[in-house]
C-alpha positions in Angstrom: 26.6 1.7 43.1 22.9 2.6 43.2 21.4 2.6 46.6 19.0 -0.4 46.4 15.7 1.5 46.8 13.0 1.1 44.2 9.7 2.8 43.8 8.0 -0.4 44.9 10.2 -0.7 47.9 9.3 2.8 49.0 5.6 2.1 48.7 5.8 -1.3 50.5 7.6 0.4 53.3 4.6 2.7 53.6 2.0 0.0 53.8 4.1 -2.8 55.4 6.0 -0.3 57.6 9.6 -1.2 57.3 11.1 1.9 58.8 13.0 2.6 62.0 11.0 4.0 64.8 10.8 7.6 66.0 7.4 7.3 67.7 7.8 6.8 71.4 5.4 7.7 74.3 6.6 10.9 75.9 7.8 10.2 79.5 9.2 12.9 81.7 12.3 14.1 79.7 15.5 12.6 81.0 18.6 14.0 79.2 21.2 11.6 77.9 23.5 14.4 76.9 27.1 14.6 78.2 29.2 17.4 76.8 32.4 15.7 77.9 31.8 12.8 75.5 30.9 15.1 72.6 33.6 17.7 72.8 36.4 15.2 73.4 39.9 16.9 73.1 41.6 13.5 72.4 39.5 12.5 69.4 42.4 12.8 67.0 45.0 10.1 67.7 47.1 10.4 64.5 49.5 13.4 64.3 50.8 13.2 60.8 53.8 11.3 59.5 56.3 11.5 56.7 53.7 10.6 54.1 50.5 12.4 55.4 50.5 15.8 57.2 48.6 16.5 60.3 46.5 18.9 58.2 45.3 16.1 56.0 47.5 16.5 52.9 49.9 14.1 51.2 53.5 15.1 51.8 56.3 15.5 49.3 57.3 11.9 50.3 53.8 10.4 49.8 53.9 7.4 47.5 51.6 4.9 45.9 52.2 2.0 43.6 51.1 1.9 40.0 49.5 -0.7 37.8 49.4 -0.4 34.0 47.4 -2.9 32.0 47.6 -4.3 28.5 44.5 -6.4 28.0 43.4 -8.4 25.0 40.3 -10.5 25.1 37.6 -12.0 22.9 33.8 -12.1 23.5 32.2 -15.4 22.6 28.5 -14.8 22.4 27.7 -18.5 21.9 29.5 -19.6 25.1 28.8 -16.2 26.8 32.5 -16.2 27.6 35.4 -13.7 27.8 38.8 -15.1 27.2 42.3 -13.7 26.6 45.3 -12.3 28.5 46.4 -9.3 30.5 49.9 -8.0 31.0 50.2 -6.0 34.2 53.2 -3.7 34.6 53.5 -3.2 38.3 55.7 -0.4 39.8 56.7 -0.6 43.4 57.1 3.0 44.5 57.0 2.1 48.2 60.0 2.2 50.4 59.6 -1.6 51.0 60.9 -4.6 49.1 57.9 -6.9 48.3 58.6 -10.6 48.6 55.1 -11.4 47.3 52.3 -9.8 45.3 48.5 -9.9 45.7 45.9 -9.8 42.9 42.1 -9.8 42.8 40.2 -12.4 40.9 36.7 -10.9 41.4 35.0 -13.4 39.0 35.6 -16.1 41.7 32.7 -14.6 43.7 30.4 -16.5 41.3 31.8 -19.9 42.2 29.6 -22.1 44.2 32.4 -22.6 46.8 33.1 -18.9 47.1 33.4 -17.3 50.5 30.7 -14.8 49.4 28.3 -17.7 48.8 29.1 -19.2 52.2 28.4 -15.9 53.9 25.1 -15.1 52.0 21.9 -15.5 54.0 19.6 -18.3 52.9 17.0 -15.6 52.2 19.3 -14.2 49.4 19.8 -10.6 48.7 21.0 -8.1 46.1 24.6 -9.6 46.1 23.6 -13.2 46.2 24.5 -15.4 43.2 21.4 -16.7 41.4 23.6 -19.1 39.3 27.2 -20.2 39.5 30.2 -20.2 37.2 33.7 -21.5 37.4 34.9 -18.0 38.1 38.3 -17.0 36.7 39.8 -20.0 34.9 43.5 -19.3 35.1 45.4 -20.9 32.2 48.9 -19.6 33.0 50.7 -17.0 35.1 54.1 -15.8 33.8 56.4 -13.2 35.4 58.6 -11.0 33.2 61.5 -9.2 34.8 64.1 -7.5 32.8 62.7 -9.1 29.6 63.1 -12.6 31.0 59.9 -14.7 31.5 59.5 -17.2 34.3 56.6 -19.4 35.5 55.0 -17.8 38.5 54.6 -19.5 41.9 51.0 -18.6 42.7 48.2 -19.6 45.0 44.5 -18.8 44.5 42.5 -18.2 47.6 38.8 -17.4 46.9 38.9 -14.0 45.1 42.6 -13.4 45.7 45.8 -14.6 44.1 49.2 -14.5 45.8 52.3 -14.6 43.7 55.5 -15.5 45.6 58.5 -14.0 44.1 61.9 -15.7 43.8 63.6 -12.4 44.5 61.8 -9.5 46.2 60.6 -6.6 44.0 62.8 -3.8 45.1 61.6 -0.5 46.4 61.5 3.0 45.0 60.4 2.4 41.4 61.2 -1.2 40.5 59.0 -2.8 38.0 57.7 -6.3 37.2 55.4 -7.6 34.5 52.7 -10.3 35.1 51.1 -12.0 32.2 47.9 -14.0 33.0 46.0 -16.1 30.4 42.4 -16.7 31.5 38.7 -17.0 30.7 35.4 -16.8 32.5 31.7 -17.3 31.8 29.7 -14.1 32.0 27.1 -14.6 34.7 23.5 -13.5 33.8 23.0 -11.8 37.2 26.4 -10.6 38.3 25.6 -9.5 41.8 24.2 -6.4 40.3 27.5 -5.1 39.1 27.7 -6.8 35.7 25.7 -9.3 33.7 23.8 -10.0 30.5 20.1 -9.8 29.5 18.3 -10.9 26.4 16.1 -8.3 24.6 13.9 -8.6 21.6 16.8 -7.5 19.4 19.7 -9.3 21.0 21.7 -9.8 24.2 23.1 -6.8 26.1 26.4 -7.6 27.9 27.7 -5.4 30.7 31.2 -6.5 31.5 33.1 -5.5 34.7 35.6 -7.0 37.1 36.7 -8.8 33.9 40.5 -9.0 34.3 42.9 -10.0 37.1 43.7 -6.8 39.0 46.4 -5.8 41.5 45.5 -5.3 45.1 46.6 -2.1 46.7 49.8 -1.9 48.7 49.7 1.3 50.7 51.3 3.1 53.7 48.4 2.4 56.0 48.1 -1.4 56.1 50.4 -2.7 53.4 48.5 -5.2 51.2 44.7 -4.7 51.3 43.4 -8.2 50.9 39.9 -8.0 52.2 38.0 -10.7 50.1 35.3 -9.6 47.7 32.0 -10.7 49.3 29.6 -8.5 47.3 28.5 -5.6 49.4 31.9 -3.9 49.7 33.2 -2.5 46.5 36.8 -1.9 45.4 40.2 -0.4 46.2 42.5 0.0 43.2 45.7 1.6 42.1 45.9 4.0 39.1 47.5 3.4 35.8 47.0 3.4 32.0 44.8 0.9 30.3 45.4 -0.2 26.8 42.8 -2.9 25.9 41.2 -4.6 23.0 38.0 -6.6 22.6 37.4 -8.9 19.7 33.7 -9.7 19.1 31.2 -10.5 16.4 31.2 -7.8 13.9 27.4 -7.0 14.3 28.0 -5.8 17.9 28.6 -2.3 19.1 31.1 -2.0 22.0 31.4 0.9 24.4 34.2 1.1 27.0 36.0 3.3 29.5 38.3 5.8 27.9 38.8 6.6 24.2 38.0 4.4 21.2 41.3 4.7 19.3 40.3 2.8 16.1 36.8 4.2 15.4 37.3 4.3 11.6 38.0 0.6 11.6 34.9 -0.5 13.6 32.3 2.2 12.8 30.6 2.9 9.5 31.0 6.2 7.7 27.3 7.0 8.5 27.9 6.4 12.2 31.1 8.4 12.2 29.3 11.3 10.5 26.5 11.3 13.1 29.1 11.1 15.9 30.8 14.2 14.5 27.5 16.0 14.6 26.9 15.0 18.2 30.3 16.2 19.3 29.3 19.7 18.2 25.7 19.6 19.5 24.3 20.6 22.9 21.1 18.7 21.9 20.9 15.0 21.8 21.7 13.5 18.4 20.8 9.9 17.4 23.8 7.9 16.2 21.7 4.7 15.9 17.9 5.0 16.2 15.3 2.3 16.6 14.9 1.9 12.8 18.6 1.1 12.6 18.3 -1.5 15.4 15.4 -3.2 13.6 17.2 -3.2 10.3 20.3 -4.7 11.9 22.6 -3.6 9.1 26.2 -4.8 9.3 28.5 -3.0 6.8 31.5 -5.1 7.7 32.2 -8.2 5.6 34.0 -10.2 8.3 32.9 -12.3 11.2 34.7 -10.3 14.0 36.0 -6.8 14.7 38.6 -5.8 17.2 37.8 -2.7 19.3 40.8 -0.8 20.7 40.4 1.5 23.8 42.8 3.5 25.8 42.1 4.9 29.2 44.6 7.2 30.9 45.4 7.4 34.6 42.4 5.3 35.7 41.8 2.9 38.5 39.6 0.5 36.4 37.8 0.0 33.1 34.6 -1.6 32.0 32.7 -2.2 28.8 29.3 -3.1 27.2 28.4 -4.9 24.0 25.2 -5.5 22.1 23.5 -5.4 18.7 20.3 -4.2 20.4 21.5 -0.7 21.4 19.8 2.5 20.4 22.6 5.0 20.6 22.4 8.8 21.1 25.0 11.4 22.1 25.7 15.1 22.8 28.6 17.4 23.6 29.8 18.0 27.2 31.2 21.5 27.8 33.9 21.5 30.5 35.0 24.6 32.5 38.5 24.6 31.0 37.0 24.9 27.5 37.7 21.2 26.7 34.9 19.0 25.3 33.8 15.5 26.1 31.0 13.3 24.7 27.9 12.2 26.6 26.3 9.2 25.2 23.6 6.6 26.0 23.0 3.1 24.7 19.8 1.2 25.6 17.2 -1.2 24.2 14.4 0.1 22.0 11.7 -0.6 24.6 13.5 1.8 27.0 13.3 4.8 24.7 10.9 7.7 24.9 11.0 11.2 26.5 9.7 9.9 29.8 12.5 7.3 30.0 15.9 6.8 28.3 15.2 9.4 25.6 16.4 11.9 28.2 19.4 9.9 29.4 22.0 11.8 27.5 20.5 15.0 28.7 20.9 13.7 32.3 24.5 12.6 31.6 25.5 15.9 30.1 24.0 17.9 32.9 25.5 15.7 35.6 29.1 15.9 34.2 28.9 19.7 33.5 27.5 20.6 37.0 30.0 18.5 38.9 32.8 19.7 36.8 32.0 23.3 37.5 31.3 22.8 41.2 34.0 20.4 42.3 36.7 19.1 39.8 36.8 18.8 36.0 35.7 15.5 34.5 38.8 13.6 33.4 37.6 11.1 30.7 36.8 11.7 27.0 33.4 10.0 27.1 30.6 9.5 29.6 28.5 6.5 28.6 25.2 5.4 30.2 24.4 1.8 29.5 20.8 0.5 29.9 20.8 -3.1 30.8 20.2 -5.6 33.6 22.4 -3.9 36.2 20.3 -1.5 38.4 23.1 0.9 39.0 26.9 0.5 39.0 29.8 2.9 38.2 33.0 2.6 36.4 35.4 5.2 35.0 33.6 7.1 32.2 30.9 4.4 31.8 28.0 3.4 34.1 25.4 0.6 34.0 21.8 1.7 34.9 18.5 -0.2 34.9 17.0 -0.2 31.4 13.5 0.0 33.0 14.2 3.2 34.9 12.1 6.2 34.0 11.7 9.9 34.7 13.0 10.9 38.2 14.3 7.4 39.0 16.4 7.5 35.8 17.7 11.0 36.6 18.6 9.9 40.1 20.5 6.7 39.1 22.2 8.4 36.2 23.3 11.4 38.3 24.4 9.1 41.1 26.5 6.7 39.0 28.2 9.5 37.2 28.9 11.3 40.4 31.1 8.3 41.2 33.5 9.6 38.6 34.6 12.0 41.4 34.2 9.5 44.3 36.0 7.1 44.0 37.3 7.3 40.4 39.2 10.6 41.0 39.5 10.5 44.8 40.6 6.9 45.2 39.3 6.0 48.7 39.2 2.4 50.0 35.6 1.3 49.3 36.2 -2.1 50.9 36.5 -0.4 54.2 34.8 3.0 53.9 31.7 2.8 51.7 30.6 6.2 53.0 33.7 7.9 51.4 32.4 7.2 48.0 28.6 6.5 48.3 28.0 9.1 51.0 30.1 11.8 49.4 28.5 11.0 46.0 25.0 11.1 47.5 25.8 14.5 48.9 26.9 16.0 45.5 23.8 14.4 43.9 21.6 16.4 46.3 23.4 19.6 45.4 22.9 18.7 41.7 19.2 18.0 42.1 18.5 21.5 43.3 20.2 22.9 40.2 19.1 20.5 37.4 16.6 22.1 35.1 15.7 24.7 37.7 14.9 22.0 40.2 12.7 19.8 38.0 13.0 16.8 40.3 13.8 18.6 43.5 11.6 18.5 46.6 12.9 20.0 49.8 13.4 17.0 52.1 11.8 16.8 55.5 14.8 15.5 57.4 12.8 15.3 60.6 10.2 13.0 59.0 12.7 10.8 57.1 16.2 10.6 58.4 15.2 10.9 62.0 13.2 7.7 61.5 15.5 5.7 59.2 19.0 6.6 60.2 18.6 6.9 63.9 16.2 4.1 64.8 16.8 1.3 67.3 18.5 -0.9 64.6 21.0 1.9 63.6 24.7 1.1 63.2 27.6 3.6 63.1 28.8 4.8 59.7 32.3 3.8 60.5 31.9 0.1 59.8 32.9 -1.9 56.8 30.1 -2.6 54.3 30.2 -6.3 54.9 29.7 -5.8 58.6 26.7 -3.5 58.2 23.3 -5.2 58.1 21.9 -5.2 54.5 18.8 -3.4 55.7 20.9 -0.5 57.1 23.6 -0.3 54.4 21.7 2.4 52.5 21.6 4.6 55.6 25.1 4.1 56.9 26.8 4.3 53.4 24.6 6.7 51.6 22.0 8.8 53.4 23.5 9.6 56.8 26.9 10.7 55.6 25.3 12.8 52.9 23.0 14.4 55.4 26.0 15.1 57.7 27.8 16.9 54.9 24.7 18.9 54.1 24.3 19.9 57.7 28.0 21.0 57.7 27.5 23.0 54.5 24.2 24.6 55.4 24.1 24.8 59.2 27.7 24.8 60.6 30.2 26.1 58.1 28.1 27.8 55.5 28.4 27.1 51.8 31.5 29.3 51.0 33.7 27.7 53.7 32.4 24.2 53.1 32.7 24.3 49.4 36.3 25.6 49.5 37.3 22.9 52.0 35.6 20.1 50.0 37.3 21.2 46.8 40.6 21.3 48.7 40.1 17.7 49.7 39.3 16.6 46.1 42.3 18.5 44.7 44.7 17.2 47.3 43.7 13.6 46.9 42.9 13.4 43.2 44.2 10.1 41.9 45.6 9.3 45.4 44.4 7.2 48.4 43.0 9.2 51.3 41.9 7.9 54.7 39.0 9.1 56.7 41.4 11.1 58.9 42.8 12.8 55.8 39.3 14.0 55.0 38.6 15.1 58.6 41.8 17.0 58.9 41.5 18.6 55.5 38.0 19.9 56.2 39.1 21.2 59.6 42.1 23.0 58.3 40.7 24.4 55.0 37.4 25.5 56.7 39.1 26.8 59.8 37.0 24.9 62.3 37.7 22.2 64.8 35.0 19.7 63.8 36.3 16.8 65.8 33.1 16.8 67.9 31.0 16.5 64.7 33.1 13.7 63.2 32.9 11.7 66.4 29.2 11.9 66.9 28.1 11.6 63.3 30.5 8.9 62.0 31.5 6.9 65.0 28.4 6.6 67.1 24.7 5.9 66.9 23.8 8.9 69.1 20.5 10.7 68.5 19.5 14.3 68.3 16.6 15.5 70.6 16.4 19.2 71.0 13.4 20.5 73.1 11.8 23.8 74.3 11.8 23.8 78.0 10.1 27.0 78.9 9.7 30.8 78.6 9.9 33.5 81.2 9.9 37.2 81.1 12.4 39.7 82.4 9.5 41.6 83.9 6.7 39.2 84.8 4.2 42.0 84.5 5.3 43.3 81.1 6.3 40.9 78.3 7.4 43.8 76.2 10.6 44.1 78.3 12.2 41.0 77.0 12.0 37.2 77.4 14.2 34.4 78.4 13.7 31.2 76.4 15.2 27.9 77.7 16.0 25.0 75.5 17.3 21.5 76.3 19.5 18.9 74.6 18.0 15.6 75.6 19.8 13.3 73.1 23.5 12.4 73.1 24.3 14.5 70.0 25.1 18.2 69.8 24.1 20.3 66.8 23.3 24.0 66.1 19.8 25.2 67.0 17.5 27.3 64.9 14.5 28.7 66.8 11.5 30.4 65.4 9.7 32.8 67.7 6.3 34.4 67.1 4.7 37.0 69.4 1.1 37.7 70.2 1.3 41.0 68.2 2.3 39.1 65.0 6.0 39.9 65.1 8.3 37.0 64.5 12.0 36.3 64.2 14.5 33.4 63.8 17.4 32.9 66.2 20.4 30.9 65.2 22.6 29.4 67.9 25.9 27.5 67.3 26.6 24.0 68.6 29.0 25.5 71.1 26.1 26.4 73.4 26.1 22.8 74.4 29.7 22.8 75.5 28.8 23.5 79.2 25.8 21.2 79.5 22.4 20.2 78.1 20.4 23.3 79.1 20.7 26.7 77.5 18.8 30.0 78.1 19.0 32.9 75.7 17.4 36.3 75.8 14.9 37.4 73.2 13.8 41.0 72.7 10.1 40.4 72.9 7.7 43.2 72.4 4.6 41.3 73.5 3.7 37.9 74.9 5.3 35.0 73.0 2.7 32.5 71.7 4.9 30.2 69.6 8.5 28.9 69.9 9.6 26.2 67.3 13.0 24.5 67.2 14.1 23.7 63.6 11.0 25.1 61.9 12.1 23.9 58.4 12.8 20.3 59.6 16.4 20.4 58.5 17.8 18.3 61.4 17.0 14.7 62.3 15.3 15.3 65.6 14.0 12.0 66.9 11.2 13.5 69.0 9.7 16.5 67.2 6.8 16.6 69.7 8.9 18.5 72.2 10.2 21.0 69.7 7.3 23.4 70.1 6.0 25.7 72.8 2.6 26.8 71.5 1.5 29.2 74.2 -1.9 27.7 73.7 -3.6 26.4 76.8 -5.5 23.2 76.4 -9.2 23.8 77.0 -10.4 22.8 80.4 -12.1 19.4 80.6 -10.3 18.1 77.5 -9.8 14.3 77.7 -8.8 11.6 75.2 -12.5 10.6 75.1 -13.6 14.2 74.2 -11.0 14.5 71.5 -12.1 11.3 69.9 -15.7 12.3 70.2 -15.1 15.5 68.4 -13.2 13.8 65.6 -16.0 11.3 65.1 -18.5 14.1 64.9 -16.2 16.0 62.5 -16.2 13.1 60.0 -20.0 12.5 60.2 -20.9 11.4 63.7 -20.2 8.3 65.7 -23.5 6.6 64.7 -22.9 7.0 61.0 -19.3 5.8 61.3 -20.4 2.7 63.2 -22.9 2.0 60.5 -20.1 1.6 57.9 -20.0 -2.1 57.2 -17.5 -1.9 54.3 -15.6 0.8 52.4 -13.6 0.7 49.1 -11.1 3.4 48.4 -9.3 3.8 45.0 -6.2 6.0 45.0 -3.5 7.1 42.6 -0.3 9.1 42.6 3.1 9.7 41.2 6.3 8.4 42.9 9.7 9.2 41.3 7.8 10.1 38.2 6.0 6.7 38.0 2.3 6.2 38.3 1.0 4.1 41.2 -2.5 2.9 41.8 -4.1 1.3 44.9 -7.4 -0.3 45.7 -8.1 -0.7 49.4 -11.1 -2.6 50.6 -12.2 -2.8 54.2 -14.9 -5.0 55.7 -15.3 -4.1 59.3 -14.2 -5.0 61.8 -11.3 -7.2 60.8 -11.0 -7.8 57.0 -8.9 -5.9 54.6 -7.5 -6.3 51.1 -5.2 -4.1 49.1 -4.2 -4.3 45.5 -1.2 -2.2 44.5 0.0 -1.8 40.9 2.9 0.0 39.3 2.2 -0.4 35.5 5.6 0.9 34.4 7.4 -1.8 36.4 4.8 -4.5 35.8 4.4 -4.9 39.6 1.2 -6.2 41.1 1.0 -6.7 44.9 -2.0 -8.2 46.7 -2.3 -8.1 50.5 -5.0 -9.7 52.5 -5.9 -9.5 56.2 -8.6 -11.8 57.4 -8.7 -11.6 61.2 -5.3 -12.9 62.3 -4.4 -14.3 58.8 -2.1 -11.9 56.8 -0.5 -12.8 53.5 1.0 -10.9 50.5 1.6 -11.9 46.9 3.7 -10.1 44.4 2.9 -11.0 40.8 1.1 -14.0 42.2 4.2 -15.2 44.1 4.0 -15.3 47.9 6.2 -12.8 49.8 7.7 -13.7 53.2 6.6 -11.1 55.8 8.3 -10.5 59.1 6.3 -10.3 62.3 6.9 -6.6 62.3 5.6 -6.3 58.8 2.5 -8.3 59.7 1.9 -6.2 62.9 2.0 -3.0 61.0 -0.2 -4.2 58.2 -2.7 -5.3 60.8 -2.5 -1.8 62.4 -3.2 -0.3 58.9 -6.1 -2.5 58.2 -8.5 -0.6 60.5 -10.0 2.4 58.6 -11.6 3.8 61.7 -9.4 2.8 64.7 -10.9 5.5 66.9 -14.0 3.3 67.4 -11.8 0.9 69.4 -9.7 3.3 71.4 -11.6 3.1 74.6 -9.6 3.4 77.8 -6.3 2.7 76.1 -6.1 6.2 74.8 -3.7 8.6 76.6 -3.9 12.3 75.9 -0.7 14.4 76.1 -1.5 17.2 78.5 0.0 19.9 76.2 -0.8 21.1 72.7 1.6 19.9 70.0 2.3 21.7 66.7 2.1 19.7 63.5 2.6 21.5 60.2 2.0 24.8 62.0 -1.3 23.6 63.3 -2.0 23.2 67.1 -3.1 19.6 67.7 -4.1 17.2 70.5 -1.9 14.1 70.6 -3.4 10.8 71.6 -1.2 7.7 72.1 -2.4 4.1 72.1 -0.1 1.5 73.5 -1.2 -2.0 72.7 -0.4 -5.0 74.8 1.8 -6.4 72.0 4.0 -3.4 72.1 2.6 -1.6 69.1 2.1 2.2 69.4 -0.2 4.5 67.5 0.1 8.3 67.8 -2.7 10.4 66.4 -2.8 14.1 66.0 -6.1 16.0 65.9 -6.3 19.7 64.8 -7.8 22.0 67.4 -9.2 24.2 64.6 -11.5 21.5 63.0 -11.1 18.4 65.2 -9.9 16.3 62.2 -7.0 13.9 62.3 -4.0 15.3 60.4 -1.3 12.9 61.2 -0.9 9.3 62.4 2.3 7.5 63.4 2.2 3.7 63.8 5.0 1.8 65.4 5.6 -1.9 65.8 8.9 -3.6 67.0 10.9 -0.5 66.0 9.3 -0.2 62.6 7.2 2.9 61.8 4.8 4.4 59.2 4.0 8.1 59.2 0.9 9.5 57.3 -0.4 13.1 57.0 -4.1 13.5 56.1 -5.9 16.4 54.5 -8.8 17.2 52.1 -11.6 15.4 54.0 -14.6 14.8 51.8 -17.9 12.9 52.0 -17.2 9.3 50.8 -20.9 8.3 51.1 -23.5 8.0 53.8 -22.4 11.3 55.3 -19.0 9.9 56.4 -15.8 11.9 55.5 -12.4 10.4 54.8 -9.1 12.1 53.8 -8.8 12.3 50.0 -5.1 13.1 50.3 -2.5 11.0 52.2 1.0 12.3 52.1 4.1 10.4 53.3 7.8 11.1 53.4 10.3 8.2 52.9 14.0 8.3 52.2 13.7 12.0 51.1 10.8 11.2 48.8 7.5 12.9 49.3 4.7 10.5 48.4 1.2 11.7 48.0 -1.7 9.5 47.0 -5.1 11.0 46.2 -8.4 9.2 46.4 -10.0 8.9 43.0 -13.2 7.1 44.1 -14.7 5.8 47.4 -17.8 3.7 48.1 -19.3 2.9 51.5 -21.5 -0.2 52.2 -21.3 -1.8 48.7 -21.9 -5.2 50.4 -18.4 -6.6 49.8 -18.3 -10.4 49.6 -16.3 -12.4 52.2 -14.7 -14.3 49.3 -12.6 -11.2 48.5 -10.7 -11.7 51.7 -9.6 -15.3 51.2 
């Protein structure tokens, strides 16, 4: 499933400030660190059993049940309905006799009386129903045992069905067949996992959770009957799927697995183009836009039946439309086998900057992950452009038809990455979203560095992003079920933080060689099986040869924070710095991680020191020797911002003495002089700033108008997404419209917008400004740090470069929500007053830079603009 994070959301977080806080006033450092809690010898409580070893592998006695499906349905495009039957052959490989069976009826989430609806906030959300259906309408349920049918005794409870057996299903390989006749209406907005959308050339149907499915009975909890509420995904057994779909003959249908009757449902022209695509590393059009417009139907009958077979899978899904452009190319697998990458999407989504590159992205994703981790197991990989913003199924994924450029690459790569987690490694998504979303996000990050020589890769500033978003005051532990996590934090707990943890393990703790071997071992061990978190932890420990229990505990089970700091420097010989130095560092947060220290000397020599996490085993302070040859004038912890340090201001010892007589007032005075002088700045009555930039490959434009002292209006537009947002601040009145519809703002949103509405806040600092008495390094520049604490709890931290007195960074915080901005390229905007023409921000791993295209001062803006 795609992490619900759009380009617009990113930008609104920048202006409205919806990020977790890292900005705090620096009191005297008080350590929260306790090595006894981190390095806990009793972390592991399970010791292995007859089914799972203590080393994290399935034993020879490991078992799991099996579900094979024969599904035959029809698609009614008038009623927008799927109807038909499924026959499930269920094999009980467990050592237990089963007196009852549990099945999933996921379509029941769309009923108005569903438990999901009852537990959805009134404000709605991604998984809220926008309209209701009758869910799965069950016509009949029949059991077939030893060839004899009997009417089933069943009870439907929300999204689950219990079948009570007359005689228990015996253990160790006994089978039973369940036939269910049913139908359901296809919801238009299917909680962003399925649905239908009308295009200019016809409806696009994306069909998933479309047949009654067996719940998993495992050796951990028995039956896994957590209801389907929307946020949590799925936990399914493996089996073979033999399924047919009968639909109007003008539709194309694409499904998981192999189309077994292509000659019966595809024209000779299409079959010929497909053959070309199967032998081409370049994208080949199977059905182009001209074919879509022509809407030719060579078949002289009202319906066609499409027959698919998917081997050893945990699910299947399909899509249907007469509006699809269709292109494809060959996938080259490490074993020498070939598969087919293909994309289907509406005409308006085409073009090189959008879905015209989709098949290229599919092919690259499958080939990279097959080489790096485990070979792709399906004959086709189909990317469907429709209403679903991002959802994964075996061999087929649904992605937003409006995605473009980097956003399309990311969602395509992410959804196909799910073919490894959880399609191959069948973890329990209902309980452990991080075992599929987090692992998948990690392999996506590895892919992004490689794809097309890093075309879309930007090295993330973890300190500026994850330290804010994943470790703020509203953080929750990763080890929570998705339905328990707050919707606003699900992206961090399920996707970003576990992925970051794996990247830190790979790059900082184990090294790539040891990590990759252990991670591949985990995939190979648990391919087409059901691992637990403990199986993963034990496998990584054993295969990598490292006791990582301390890391698993702090990263996955707690909300502890990392705060490493430079405490001081002394010299072995106080009179001669060339005889060596002693550098003392501190661990002020609860978390322990390795330390990377950059040291630069007065004579220009520099070096990097790497210290393992074990230095923190005996306490929160560590002193190490450094072979200095002259006075040390710079020490920086984590110089590349690889770790999520929540207080980077204490990561640096600059060796630079603050000039005598420096106060907050003098720093502000120098800044005002640097941008034109206090008098000229005070004479600014209004200012208009036009900016533009690219975010995830999409153009963004903003117009900001300020009328001092307390009026502000911003117009933000994203033409590719047809998004227009209008925000107005008029004294204490704050309102926002998106596409002319009012947007509800939280108090924190309003507070941060109000903070952002003052273009020259230094004019109002006064006695509230507090100067940190030491020099702070920002982007390798020594700066003064001034903090403003408002009476309403808001905090602003401003950093001014010693070299030119200009402000280079500002961090604004309100109620735990923060915005961070870096400023550069100061130019005259008019009347001799300078403003930064480049504003750079980092959010969720994205670097966002907006550049000023035009600025005007004192153009006599009318008050009517701010109504």
